[in-house]
PyMOL Python script that loads the backbone (N, CA, C, O; Angstrom):
from pymol import cmd

cmd.read_pdbstr("""\
ATOM      1  N   MET A   1       1.249  10.789   1.088  1.00  0.00           N
ATOM      2  CA  MET A   1       1.658   9.411   0.918  1.00  0.00           C
ATOM      3  C   MET A   1       0.451   8.480   0.889  1.00  0.00           C
ATOM      4  O   MET A   1       0.398   7.536   0.101  1.00  0.00           O
ATOM      5  N   LYS A   2      -0.497   8.756   1.744  1.00  0.00           N
ATOM      6  CA  LYS A   2      -1.693   7.918   1.783  1.00  0.00           C
ATOM      7  C   LYS A   2      -2.398   7.952   0.430  1.00  0.00           C
ATOM      8  O   LYS A   2      -2.908   6.936  -0.040  1.00  0.00           O
ATOM      9  N   GLU A   3      -2.420   9.118  -0.181  1.00  0.00           N
ATOM     10  CA  GLU A   3      -3.054   9.259  -1.488  1.00  0.00           C
ATOM     11  C   GLU A   3      -2.317   8.443  -2.547  1.00  0.00           C
ATOM     12  O   GLU A   3      -2.938   7.908  -3.465  1.00  0.00           O
ATOM     13  N   LEU A   4      -0.996   8.349  -2.418  1.00  0.00           N
ATOM     14  CA  LEU A   4      -0.203   7.546  -3.346  1.00  0.00           C
ATOM     15  C   LEU A   4      -0.566   6.073  -3.230  1.00  0.00           C
ATOM     16  O   LEU A   4      -0.714   5.392  -4.245  1.00  0.00           O
ATOM     17  N   VAL A   5      -0.712   5.575  -2.009  1.00  0.00           N
ATOM     18  CA  VAL A   5      -1.084   4.173  -1.792  1.00  0.00           C
ATOM     19  C   VAL A   5      -2.474   3.909  -2.367  1.00  0.00           C
ATOM     20  O   VAL A   5      -2.693   2.894  -3.029  1.00  0.00           O
ATOM     21  N   ILE A   6      -3.399   4.808  -2.120  1.00  0.00           N
ATOM     22  CA  ILE A   6      -4.760   4.655  -2.638  1.00  0.00           C
ATOM     23  C   ILE A   6      -4.753   4.653  -4.167  1.00  0.00           C
ATOM     24  O   ILE A   6      -5.411   3.819  -4.790  1.00  0.00           O
ATOM     25  N   PHE A   7      -4.016   5.576  -4.767  1.00  0.00           N
ATOM     26  CA  PHE A   7      -3.955   5.662  -6.223  1.00  0.00           C
ATOM     27  C   PHE A   7      -3.394   4.380  -6.833  1.00  0.00           C
ATOM     28  O   PHE A   7      -3.951   3.852  -7.796  1.00  0.00           O
ATOM     29  N   MET A   8      -2.290   3.880  -6.273  1.00  0.00           N
ATOM     30  CA  MET A   8      -1.678   2.669  -6.817  1.00  0.00           C
ATOM     31  C   MET A   8      -2.610   1.470  -6.671  1.00  0.00           C
ATOM     32  O   MET A   8      -2.750   0.673  -7.599  1.00  0.00           O
ATOM     33  N   ALA A   9      -3.241   1.341  -5.516  1.00  0.00           N
ATOM     34  CA  ALA A   9      -4.123   0.198  -5.274  1.00  0.00           C
ATOM     35  C   ALA A   9      -5.346   0.243  -6.183  1.00  0.00           C
ATOM     36  O   ALA A   9      -5.733  -0.775  -6.756  1.00  0.00           O
ATOM     37  N   LYS A  10      -5.953   1.412  -6.316  1.00  0.00           N
ATOM     38  CA  LYS A  10      -7.144   1.534  -7.161  1.00  0.00           C
ATOM     39  C   LYS A  10      -6.818   1.261  -8.623  1.00  0.00           C
ATOM     40  O   LYS A  10      -7.682   0.814  -9.376  1.00  0.00           O
ATOM     41  N   SER A  11      -5.587   1.524  -9.029  1.00  0.00           N
ATOM     42  CA  SER A  11      -5.181   1.262 -10.409  1.00  0.00           C
ATOM     43  C   SER A  11      -5.063  -0.232 -10.690  1.00  0.00           C
ATOM     44  O   SER A  11      -5.148  -0.653 -11.844  1.00  0.00           O
ATOM     45  N   LEU A  12      -4.871  -1.028  -9.657  1.00  0.00           N
ATOM     46  CA  LEU A  12      -4.650  -2.462  -9.827  1.00  0.00           C
ATOM     47  C   LEU A  12      -5.917  -3.310  -9.722  1.00  0.00           C
ATOM     48  O   LEU A  12      -6.004  -4.360 -10.359  1.00  0.00           O
ATOM     49  N   VAL A  13      -6.878  -2.886  -8.950  1.00  0.00           N
ATOM     50  CA  VAL A  13      -8.002  -3.744  -8.580  1.00  0.00           C
ATOM     51  C   VAL A  13      -9.216  -3.574  -9.486  1.00  0.00           C
ATOM     52  O   VAL A  13      -9.329  -2.597 -10.227  1.00  0.00           O
ATOM     53  N   SER A  14     -10.121  -4.549  -9.408  1.00  0.00           N
ATOM     54  CA  SER A  14     -11.374  -4.493 -10.162  1.00  0.00           C
ATOM     55  C   SER A  14     -12.467  -3.748  -9.406  1.00  0.00           C
ATOM     56  O   SER A  14     -13.405  -3.227 -10.008  1.00  0.00           O
ATOM     57  N   ASN A  15     -12.340  -3.702  -8.084  1.00  0.00           N
ATOM     58  CA  ASN A  15     -13.324  -3.032  -7.233  1.00  0.00           C
ATOM     59  C   ASN A  15     -12.661  -1.859  -6.499  1.00  0.00           C
ATOM     60  O   ASN A  15     -12.355  -1.974  -5.312  1.00  0.00           O
ATOM     61  N   PRO A  16     -12.438  -0.744  -7.185  1.00  0.00           N
ATOM     62  CA  PRO A  16     -11.715   0.366  -6.554  1.00  0.00           C
ATOM     63  C   PRO A  16     -12.450   1.018  -5.387  1.00  0.00           C
ATOM     64  O   PRO A  16     -11.828   1.673  -4.550  1.00  0.00           O
ATOM     65  N   ASP A  17     -13.770   0.842  -5.326  1.00  0.00           N
ATOM     66  CA  ASP A  17     -14.527   1.430  -4.221  1.00  0.00           C
ATOM     67  C   ASP A  17     -14.255   0.724  -2.895  1.00  0.00           C
ATOM     68  O   ASP A  17     -14.528   1.282  -1.832  1.00  0.00           O
ATOM     69  N   ASP A  18     -13.718  -0.499  -2.947  1.00  0.00           N
ATOM     70  CA  ASP A  18     -13.446  -1.269  -1.736  1.00  0.00           C
ATOM     71  C   ASP A  18     -12.040  -1.042  -1.183  1.00  0.00           C
ATOM     72  O   ASP A  18     -11.670  -1.657  -0.183  1.00  0.00           O
ATOM     73  N   VAL A  19     -11.265  -0.184  -1.805  1.00  0.00           N
ATOM     74  CA  VAL A  19      -9.899   0.075  -1.331  1.00  0.00           C
ATOM     75  C   VAL A  19      -9.951   0.978  -0.103  1.00  0.00           C
ATOM     76  O   VAL A  19     -10.556   2.050  -0.128  1.00  0.00           O
ATOM     77  N   ARG A  20      -9.308   0.528   0.968  1.00  0.00           N
ATOM     78  CA  ARG A  20      -9.239   1.298   2.213  1.00  0.00           C
ATOM     79  C   ARG A  20      -7.785   1.340   2.672  1.00  0.00           C
ATOM     80  O   ARG A  20      -7.080   0.332   2.616  1.00  0.00           O
ATOM     81  N   VAL A  21      -7.345   2.496   3.119  1.00  0.00           N
ATOM     82  CA  VAL A  21      -5.991   2.646   3.644  1.00  0.00           C
ATOM     83  C   VAL A  21      -6.078   3.338   4.992  1.00  0.00           C
ATOM     84  O   VAL A  21      -6.664   4.412   5.127  1.00  0.00           O
ATOM     85  N   GLU A  22      -5.481   2.696   5.985  1.00  0.00           N
ATOM     86  CA  GLU A  22      -5.425   3.259   7.333  1.00  0.00           C
ATOM     87  C   GLU A  22      -3.981   3.661   7.605  1.00  0.00           C
ATOM     88  O   GLU A  22      -3.054   2.888   7.360  1.00  0.00           O
ATOM     89  N   GLU A  23      -3.802   4.856   8.105  1.00  0.00           N
ATOM     90  CA  GLU A  23      -2.469   5.368   8.411  1.00  0.00           C
ATOM     91  C   GLU A  23      -2.257   5.299   9.922  1.00  0.00           C
ATOM     92  O   GLU A  23      -3.013   5.888  10.694  1.00  0.00           O
ATOM     93  N   VAL A  24      -1.224   4.575  10.328  1.00  0.00           N
ATOM     94  CA  VAL A  24      -0.901   4.431  11.740  1.00  0.00           C
ATOM     95  C   VAL A  24       0.492   5.017  11.962  1.00  0.00           C
ATOM     96  O   VAL A  24       1.485   4.489  11.460  1.00  0.00           O
ATOM     97  N   ALA A  25       0.553   6.104  12.714  1.00  0.00           N
ATOM     98  CA  ALA A  25       1.833   6.765  12.963  1.00  0.00           C
ATOM     99  C   ALA A  25       2.359   6.380  14.334  1.00  0.00           C
ATOM    100  O   ALA A  25       1.640   6.430  15.332  1.00  0.00           O
ATOM    101  N   SER A  26       3.624   5.996  14.361  1.00  0.00           N
ATOM    102  CA  SER A  26       4.284   5.741  15.635  1.00  0.00           C
ATOM    103  C   SER A  26       5.401   6.769  15.780  1.00  0.00           C
ATOM    104  O   SER A  26       5.463   7.742  15.030  1.00  0.00           O
ATOM    105  N   GLU A  27       6.261   6.549  16.727  1.00  0.00           N
ATOM    106  CA  GLU A  27       7.304   7.529  17.038  1.00  0.00           C
ATOM    107  C   GLU A  27       8.224   7.827  15.852  1.00  0.00           C
ATOM    108  O   GLU A  27       8.535   8.986  15.577  1.00  0.00           O
ATOM    109  N   ASN A  28       8.657   6.776  15.155  1.00  0.00           N
ATOM    110  CA  ASN A  28       9.620   6.991  14.073  1.00  0.00           C
ATOM    111  C   ASN A  28       9.228   6.311  12.768  1.00  0.00           C
ATOM    112  O   ASN A  28      10.061   6.177  11.872  1.00  0.00           O
ATOM    113  N   MET A  29       7.974   5.880  12.645  1.00  0.00           N
ATOM    114  CA  MET A  29       7.548   5.170  11.443  1.00  0.00           C
ATOM    115  C   MET A  29       6.068   5.402  11.183  1.00  0.00           C
ATOM    116  O   MET A  29       5.275   5.578  12.108  1.00  0.00           O
ATOM    117  N   ILE A  30       5.716   5.399   9.910  1.00  0.00           N
ATOM    118  CA  ILE A  30       4.312   5.467   9.510  1.00  0.00           C
ATOM    119  C   ILE A  30       3.976   4.156   8.815  1.00  0.00           C
ATOM    120  O   ILE A  30       4.655   3.753   7.871  1.00  0.00           O
ATOM    121  N   THR A  31       2.929   3.495   9.286  1.00  0.00           N
ATOM    122  CA  THR A  31       2.482   2.239   8.702  1.00  0.00           C
ATOM    123  C   THR A  31       1.171   2.481   7.968  1.00  0.00           C
ATOM    124  O   THR A  31       0.233   3.061   8.515  1.00  0.00           O
ATOM    125  N   TYR A  32       1.123   2.029   6.726  1.00  0.00           N
ATOM    126  CA  TYR A  32      -0.096   2.119   5.935  1.00  0.00           C
ATOM    127  C   TYR A  32      -0.674   0.720   5.826  1.00  0.00           C
ATOM    128  O   TYR A  32      -0.010  -0.195   5.339  1.00  0.00           O
ATOM    129  N   LYS A  33      -1.911   0.551   6.277  1.00  0.00           N
ATOM    130  CA  LYS A  33      -2.590  -0.741   6.219  1.00  0.00           C
ATOM    131  C   LYS A  33      -3.576  -0.695   5.062  1.00  0.00           C
ATOM    132  O   LYS A  33      -4.569   0.031   5.097  1.00  0.00           O
ATOM    133  N   LEU A  34      -3.281  -1.486   4.038  1.00  0.00           N
ATOM    134  CA  LEU A  34      -4.079  -1.515   2.820  1.00  0.00           C
ATOM    135  C   LEU A  34      -5.067  -2.670   2.879  1.00  0.00           C
ATOM    136  O   LEU A  34      -4.688  -3.813   3.133  1.00  0.00           O
ATOM    137  N   SER A  35      -6.323  -2.362   2.644  1.00  0.00           N
ATOM    138  CA  SER A  35      -7.377  -3.371   2.628  1.00  0.00           C
ATOM    139  C   SER A  35      -8.111  -3.273   1.298  1.00  0.00           C
ATOM    140  O   SER A  35      -8.520  -2.190   0.878  1.00  0.00           O
ATOM    141  N   VAL A  36      -8.273  -4.422   0.639  1.00  0.00           N
ATOM    142  CA  VAL A  36      -8.983  -4.476  -0.640  1.00  0.00           C
ATOM    143  C   VAL A  36     -10.011  -5.599  -0.587  1.00  0.00           C
ATOM    144  O   VAL A  36     -10.030  -6.391   0.355  1.00  0.00           O
ATOM    145  N   ASN A  37     -10.855  -5.659  -1.592  1.00  0.00           N
ATOM    146  CA  ASN A  37     -11.830  -6.731  -1.723  1.00  0.00           C
ATOM    147  C   ASN A  37     -11.097  -8.066  -1.821  1.00  0.00           C
ATOM    148  O   ASN A  37     -10.015  -8.139  -2.404  1.00  0.00           O
ATOM    149  N   LYS A  38     -11.676  -9.114  -1.258  1.00  0.00           N
ATOM    150  CA  LYS A  38     -11.020 -10.430  -1.272  1.00  0.00           C
ATOM    151  C   LYS A  38     -10.722 -10.922  -2.683  1.00  0.00           C
ATOM    152  O   LYS A  38      -9.726 -11.612  -2.904  1.00  0.00           O
ATOM    153  N   GLU A  39     -11.575 -10.574  -3.632  1.00  0.00           N
ATOM    154  CA  GLU A  39     -11.352 -10.982  -5.020  1.00  0.00           C
ATOM    155  C   GLU A  39     -10.113 -10.316  -5.617  1.00  0.00           C
ATOM    156  O   GLU A  39      -9.495 -10.858  -6.534  1.00  0.00           O
ATOM    157  N   ASP A  40      -9.753  -9.153  -5.103  1.00  0.00           N
ATOM    158  CA  ASP A  40      -8.626  -8.387  -5.638  1.00  0.00           C
ATOM    159  C   ASP A  40      -7.322  -8.611  -4.882  1.00  0.00           C
ATOM    160  O   ASP A  40      -6.295  -8.039  -5.247  1.00  0.00           O
ATOM    161  N   MET A  41      -7.343  -9.418  -3.855  1.00  0.00           N
ATOM    162  CA  MET A  41      -6.147  -9.615  -3.036  1.00  0.00           C
ATOM    163  C   MET A  41      -4.975 -10.144  -3.868  1.00  0.00           C
ATOM    164  O   MET A  41      -3.841  -9.699  -3.689  1.00  0.00           O
ATOM    165  N   GLY A  42      -5.237 -11.073  -4.760  1.00  0.00           N
ATOM    166  CA  GLY A  42      -4.176 -11.626  -5.597  1.00  0.00           C
ATOM    167  C   GLY A  42      -3.576 -10.601  -6.538  1.00  0.00           C
ATOM    168  O   GLY A  42      -2.387 -10.666  -6.853  1.00  0.00           O
ATOM    169  N   LYS A  43      -4.387  -9.654  -6.992  1.00  0.00           N
ATOM    170  CA  LYS A  43      -3.889  -8.618  -7.895  1.00  0.00           C
ATOM    171  C   LYS A  43      -2.951  -7.657  -7.178  1.00  0.00           C
ATOM    172  O   LYS A  43      -2.000  -7.148  -7.771  1.00  0.00           O
ATOM    173  N   VAL A  44      -3.222  -7.412  -5.911  1.00  0.00           N
ATOM    174  CA  VAL A  44      -2.390  -6.492  -5.142  1.00  0.00           C
ATOM    175  C   VAL A  44      -1.092  -7.170  -4.697  1.00  0.00           C
ATOM    176  O   VAL A  44      -0.043  -6.528  -4.635  1.00  0.00           O
ATOM    177  N   ILE A  45      -1.164  -8.450  -4.393  1.00  0.00           N
ATOM    178  CA  ILE A  45       0.036  -9.173  -3.949  1.00  0.00           C
ATOM    179  C   ILE A  45       0.884  -9.597  -5.135  1.00  0.00           C
ATOM    180  O   ILE A  45       2.104  -9.435  -5.113  1.00  0.00           O
ATOM    181  N   GLY A  46       0.258 -10.135  -6.164  1.00  0.00           N
ATOM    182  CA  GLY A  46       0.996 -10.557  -7.354  1.00  0.00           C
ATOM    183  C   GLY A  46       1.650 -11.909  -7.167  1.00  0.00           C
ATOM    184  O   GLY A  46       1.688 -12.450  -6.062  1.00  0.00           O
ATOM    185  N   LYS A  47       2.165 -12.447  -8.260  1.00  0.00           N
ATOM    186  CA  LYS A  47       2.842 -13.745  -8.199  1.00  0.00           C
ATOM    187  C   LYS A  47       4.123 -13.607  -7.399  1.00  0.00           C
ATOM    188  O   LYS A  47       4.956 -12.743  -7.673  1.00  0.00           O
ATOM    189  N   GLN A  48       4.266 -14.464  -6.418  1.00  0.00           N
ATOM    190  CA  GLN A  48       5.422 -14.482  -5.525  1.00  0.00           C
ATOM    191  C   GLN A  48       5.634 -13.134  -4.836  1.00  0.00           C
ATOM    192  O   GLN A  48       6.752 -12.816  -4.430  1.00  0.00           O
ATOM    193  N   GLY A  49       4.575 -12.346  -4.702  1.00  0.00           N
ATOM    194  CA  GLY A  49       4.647 -11.083  -3.981  1.00  0.00           C
ATOM    195  C   GLY A  49       5.334  -9.956  -4.729  1.00  0.00           C
ATOM    196  O   GLY A  49       5.744  -8.967  -4.121  1.00  0.00           O
ATOM    197  N   LYS A  50       5.463 -10.093  -6.024  1.00  0.00           N
ATOM    198  CA  LYS A  50       6.204  -9.091  -6.799  1.00  0.00           C
ATOM    199  C   LYS A  50       5.501  -7.737  -6.847  1.00  0.00           C
ATOM    200  O   LYS A  50       6.162  -6.701  -6.778  1.00  0.00           O
ATOM    201  N   ILE A  51       4.182  -7.727  -6.962  1.00  0.00           N
ATOM    202  CA  ILE A  51       3.451  -6.458  -7.003  1.00  0.00           C
ATOM    203  C   ILE A  51       3.537  -5.773  -5.641  1.00  0.00           C
ATOM    204  O   ILE A  51       3.770  -4.567  -5.563  1.00  0.00           O
ATOM    205  N   ALA A  52       3.350  -6.540  -4.574  1.00  0.00           N
ATOM    206  CA  ALA A  52       3.445  -5.982  -3.222  1.00  0.00           C
ATOM    207  C   ALA A  52       4.840  -5.405  -2.982  1.00  0.00           C
ATOM    208  O   ALA A  52       4.980  -4.333  -2.392  1.00  0.00           O
ATOM    209  N   HIS A  53       5.849  -6.105  -3.433  1.00  0.00           N
ATOM    210  CA  HIS A  53       7.225  -5.623  -3.276  1.00  0.00           C
ATOM    211  C   HIS A  53       7.428  -4.318  -4.053  1.00  0.00           C
ATOM    212  O   HIS A  53       8.075  -3.394  -3.560  1.00  0.00           O
ATOM    213  N   ALA A  54       6.879  -4.247  -5.256  1.00  0.00           N
ATOM    214  CA  ALA A  54       6.987  -3.032  -6.067  1.00  0.00           C
ATOM    215  C   ALA A  54       6.264  -1.860  -5.403  1.00  0.00           C
ATOM    216  O   ALA A  54       6.775  -0.741  -5.397  1.00  0.00           O
ATOM    217  N   LEU A  55       5.084  -2.110  -4.845  1.00  0.00           N
ATOM    218  CA  LEU A  55       4.347  -1.059  -4.136  1.00  0.00           C
ATOM    219  C   LEU A  55       5.166  -0.533  -2.963  1.00  0.00           C
ATOM    220  O   LEU A  55       5.252   0.676  -2.752  1.00  0.00           O
ATOM    221  N   ARG A  56       5.761  -1.439  -2.209  1.00  0.00           N
ATOM    222  CA  ARG A  56       6.583  -1.035  -1.056  1.00  0.00           C
ATOM    223  C   ARG A  56       7.806  -0.237  -1.497  1.00  0.00           C
ATOM    224  O   ARG A  56       8.190   0.730  -0.840  1.00  0.00           O
ATOM    225  N   THR A  57       8.410  -0.637  -2.599  1.00  0.00           N
ATOM    226  CA  THR A  57       9.590   0.068  -3.107  1.00  0.00           C
ATOM    227  C   THR A  57       9.238   1.489  -3.520  1.00  0.00           C
ATOM    228  O   THR A  57       9.971   2.426  -3.203  1.00  0.00           O
ATOM    229  N   ILE A  58       8.133   1.657  -4.219  1.00  0.00           N
ATOM    230  CA  ILE A  58       7.701   2.993  -4.642  1.00  0.00           C
ATOM    231  C   ILE A  58       7.391   3.858  -3.426  1.00  0.00           C
ATOM    232  O   ILE A  58       7.758   5.032  -3.382  1.00  0.00           O
ATOM    233  N   LEU A  59       6.718   3.277  -2.446  1.00  0.00           N
ATOM    234  CA  LEU A  59       6.359   4.020  -1.243  1.00  0.00           C
ATOM    235  C   LEU A  59       7.606   4.454  -0.477  1.00  0.00           C
ATOM    236  O   LEU A  59       7.681   5.589  -0.006  1.00  0.00           O
ATOM    237  N   LYS A  60       8.573   3.565  -0.352  1.00  0.00           N
ATOM    238  CA  LYS A  60       9.810   3.906   0.363  1.00  0.00           C
ATOM    239  C   LYS A  60      10.605   4.961  -0.400  1.00  0.00           C
ATOM    240  O   LYS A  60      11.234   5.826   0.210  1.00  0.00           O
ATOM    241  N   SER A  61      10.581   4.894  -1.716  1.00  0.00           N
ATOM    242  CA  SER A  61      11.276   5.902  -2.520  1.00  0.00           C
ATOM    243  C   SER A  61      10.642   7.281  -2.337  1.00  0.00           C
ATOM    244  O   SER A  61      11.347   8.286  -2.245  1.00  0.00           O
ATOM    245  N   ALA A  62       9.331   7.322  -2.286  1.00  0.00           N
ATOM    246  CA  ALA A  62       8.639   8.593  -2.078  1.00  0.00           C
ATOM    247  C   ALA A  62       8.893   9.133  -0.669  1.00  0.00           C
ATOM    248  O   ALA A  62       8.899  10.346  -0.458  1.00  0.00           O
ATOM    249  N   ALA A  63       9.101   8.243   0.280  1.00  0.00           N
ATOM    250  CA  ALA A  63       9.316   8.660   1.665  1.00  0.00           C
ATOM    251  C   ALA A  63      10.712   9.221   1.898  1.00  0.00           C
ATOM    252  O   ALA A  63      10.935   9.918   2.888  1.00  0.00           O
ATOM    253  N   THR A  64      11.642   8.934   1.017  1.00  0.00           N
ATOM    254  CA  THR A  64      12.999   9.442   1.217  1.00  0.00           C
ATOM    255  C   THR A  64      13.052  10.968   1.117  1.00  0.00           C
ATOM    256  O   THR A  64      13.923  11.597   1.718  1.00  0.00           O
ATOM    257  N   LYS A  65      12.137  11.559   0.371  1.00  0.00           N
ATOM    258  CA  LYS A  65      12.094  13.019   0.282  1.00  0.00           C
ATOM    259  C   LYS A  65      11.760  13.651   1.629  1.00  0.00           C
ATOM    260  O   LYS A  65      12.284  14.711   1.969  1.00  0.00           O
ATOM    261  N   THR A  66      10.894  13.004   2.388  1.00  0.00           N
ATOM    262  CA  THR A  66      10.485  13.540   3.682  1.00  0.00           C
ATOM    263  C   THR A  66      11.293  12.957   4.835  1.00  0.00           C
ATOM    264  O   THR A  66      11.081  13.310   5.995  1.00  0.00           O
ATOM    265  N   GLU A  67      12.215  12.068   4.508  1.00  0.00           N
ATOM    266  CA  GLU A  67      13.085  11.421   5.504  1.00  0.00           C
ATOM    267  C   GLU A  67      12.297  10.732   6.618  1.00  0.00           C
ATOM    268  O   GLU A  67      12.655  10.812   7.793  1.00  0.00           O
ATOM    269  N   THR A  68      11.221  10.056   6.226  1.00  0.00           N
ATOM    270  CA  THR A  68      10.445   9.271   7.182  1.00  0.00           C
ATOM    271  C   THR A  68      10.508   7.798   6.777  1.00  0.00           C
ATOM    272  O   THR A  68      10.701   7.473   5.606  1.00  0.00           O
ATOM    273  N   LYS A  69      10.346   6.931   7.744  1.00  0.00           N
ATOM    274  CA  LYS A  69      10.301   5.501   7.462  1.00  0.00           C
ATOM    275  C   LYS A  69       8.842   5.102   7.298  1.00  0.00           C
ATOM    276  O   LYS A  69       7.981   5.497   8.085  1.00  0.00           O
ATOM    277  N   VAL A  70       8.587   4.325   6.279  1.00  0.00           N
ATOM    278  CA  VAL A  70       7.220   3.887   6.019  1.00  0.00           C
ATOM    279  C   VAL A  70       7.187   2.379   5.831  1.00  0.00           C
ATOM    280  O   VAL A  70       8.184   1.752   5.473  1.00  0.00           O
ATOM    281  N   MET A  71       6.018   1.821   6.081  1.00  0.00           N
ATOM    282  CA  MET A  71       5.813   0.390   5.898  1.00  0.00           C
ATOM    283  C   MET A  71       4.410   0.191   5.339  1.00  0.00           C
ATOM    284  O   MET A  71       3.474   0.887   5.733  1.00  0.00           O
ATOM    285  N   LEU A  72       4.271  -0.751   4.431  1.00  0.00           N
ATOM    286  CA  LEU A  72       2.977  -1.066   3.841  1.00  0.00           C
ATOM    287  C   LEU A  72       2.581  -2.482   4.250  1.00  0.00           C
ATOM    288  O   LEU A  72       3.305  -3.441   3.985  1.00  0.00           O
ATOM    289  N   GLU A  73       1.431  -2.599   4.893  1.00  0.00           N
ATOM    290  CA  GLU A  73       0.863  -3.885   5.263  1.00  0.00           C
ATOM    291  C   GLU A  73      -0.389  -4.109   4.433  1.00  0.00           C
ATOM    292  O   GLU A  73      -1.221  -3.213   4.290  1.00  0.00           O
ATOM    293  N   ILE A  74      -0.516  -5.308   3.889  1.00  0.00           N
ATOM    294  CA  ILE A  74      -1.714  -5.677   3.152  1.00  0.00           C
ATOM    295  C   ILE A  74      -2.523  -6.593   4.062  1.00  0.00           C
ATOM    296  O   ILE A  74      -2.090  -7.702   4.376  1.00  0.00           O
ATOM    297  N   VAL A  75      -3.680  -6.135   4.480  1.00  0.00           N
ATOM    298  CA  VAL A  75      -4.486  -6.874   5.449  1.00  0.00           C
ATOM    299  C   VAL A  75      -5.754  -7.392   4.801  1.00  0.00           C
ATOM    300  O   VAL A  75      -6.183  -6.891   3.762  1.00  0.00           O
ATOM    301  N   ASP A  76      -6.348  -8.396   5.418  1.00  0.00           N
ATOM    302  CA  ASP A  76      -7.603  -8.988   4.925  1.00  0.00           C
ATOM    303  C   ASP A  76      -8.781  -8.106   5.223  1.00  0.00           C
ATOM    304  O   ASP A  76      -9.912  -8.450   4.879  1.00  0.00           O
TER     305      ASP A  76
END
""", "prot")
cmd.dss("prot")
cmd.show_as("cartoon", "prot")
cmd.util.cbc("prot")
cmd.orient("prot")
């Protein structure tokens, strides 16, 4: 799953080397914290958050196969 987040983020940004994903596992959920270059933040979020919403939807769809709950946070 982490590789999926990295792949999607690197496909969107101008500075793919600055993409970082941290995986934080809790008891019943996995949180992925996505960090990108400040110049690329708008590309990852999109107008009115549409790109971020699409990323979360794809991630949740992929997680249904493993029956785990996932969350994507976009951090500075």
